[in-house]
C-alpha positions in Angstrom: -12.9 16.6 -30.4 -9.0 16.6 -29.8 -7.8 14.4 -32.3 -5.1 12.4 -30.6 -1.5 11.3 -31.1 -0.5 7.2 -30.2 3.1 6.6 -29.4 3.7 3.1 -29.1 7.4 1.7 -28.5 8.5 -1.4 -30.4 11.0 -4.3 -30.1 10.1 -6.9 -32.7 6.7 -8.3 -32.3 5.1 -7.0 -35.1 2.3 -8.9 -35.6 1.1 -7.3 -32.2 2.1 -4.1 -33.6 -0.1 -5.0 -36.8 -3.1 -6.0 -34.3 -2.5 -2.9 -32.6 -3.0 -0.8 -35.5 -5.6 -1.9 -36.9 -7.6 -1.9 -33.5 -6.5 1.7 -33.3 -7.9 2.3 -37.1 -11.2 0.5 -36.8 -12.2 1.8 -33.1 -11.0 5.2 -33.4 -9.8 6.4 -36.3 -11.6 9.6 -36.8 -10.1 10.8 -33.3 -7.1 10.3 -34.3 -4.1 13.0 -35.7 -1.5 10.5 -36.1 0.3 6.5 -35.0 3.7 7.2 -34.3 5.4 3.5 -34.1 9.2 3.7 -33.0 11.2 0.8 -33.5 13.8 0.2 -31.2 16.3 -1.3 -33.4 14.4 -4.9 -33.6 16.7 -7.4 -34.6 13.7 -8.4 -37.2 13.0 -6.9 -40.3 9.1 -5.6 -39.9 7.2 -8.0 -42.6 4.1 -6.2 -41.7 3.1 -3.7 -44.2 2.0 -0.4 -42.1 0.6 1.5 -45.6 -1.8 4.1 -44.1 -1.6 7.9 -44.0 -2.0 8.3 -40.2 1.0 5.7 -39.0 4.7 7.0 -38.9 7.4 4.4 -38.7 10.0 6.2 -37.0 13.4 3.7 -36.7 16.1 4.6 -33.5 19.9 4.8 -34.9 20.8 2.8 -31.8 19.2 0.7 -29.2 17.7 3.2 -26.1 16.0 1.1 -24.4 12.0 1.4 -23.6 12.2 4.4 -21.3 14.6 6.1 -24.6 12.2 4.7 -27.0 9.4 6.3 -25.6 10.7 9.8 -25.6 11.7 9.8 -29.0 8.1 9.2 -29.9 6.5 12.2 -27.6 8.8 14.2 -28.8 7.8 13.6 -32.3 4.0 13.8 -31.2 2.2 16.7 -32.1 -1.0 16.3 -30.3 -2.8 18.0 -27.2 -4.0 14.5 -25.8 -0.9 11.6 -26.7 -1.7 8.0 -25.5 1.0 5.4 -25.2 0.1 1.9 -26.1 2.5 -0.6 -25.5 3.0 -3.0 -29.0 1.2 -5.9 -27.3 -1.6 -3.6 -26.4 -5.0 -3.1 -28.3 -8.1 -1.1 -28.3 -11.5 -3.4 -27.6 -13.7 -0.7 -27.7 -13.3 2.8 -28.6 -11.4 5.3 -26.1 -10.5 8.8 -27.4 -13.7 10.1 -26.8 -13.6 9.5 -23.3 -10.6 10.3 -22.6 -11.2 13.1 -23.5 -14.2 13.8 -21.7 -12.0 12.8 -18.6 -9.4 15.2 -19.2 -11.5 18.2 -20.0 -13.9 17.3 -17.0 -10.8 17.6 -14.5 -7.8 19.9 -15.7 -5.6 19.0 -13.3 -5.3 15.5 -14.3 -2.2 15.2 -16.3 -2.3 11.6 -17.3 -4.4 8.7 -17.0 -3.9 4.6 -17.0 -5.5 1.8 -18.1 -6.7 -1.4 -17.1 -6.5 -5.3 -18.7 -9.2 -7.2 -19.5 -8.6 -10.8 -20.7 -10.5 -12.2 -23.8 
């Protein structure tokens, strides 16, 4: 099993970030190498206590917008497989093993997308 990096760009919405991290750790912790949170100079301070060895919190020096923030996170990711999750997304079931099976089953696939599922 290849461990994955998760990159999450953030601009505020820290409660949603916390929910996302909790779902990642709940469903796929054994399959995670790192969770990289990239703060794009959020106007509000991070009130959450993100204190887990897998979580790396990075703050941009200036506001770079979505693409620049994602690129910062991707540059820091060190796994072969990288999952990009927006801060308002969260897992409702394990996904890493399934993603790895898809990617290994077809080496021509370079990226995959997710669909939304209502609660």
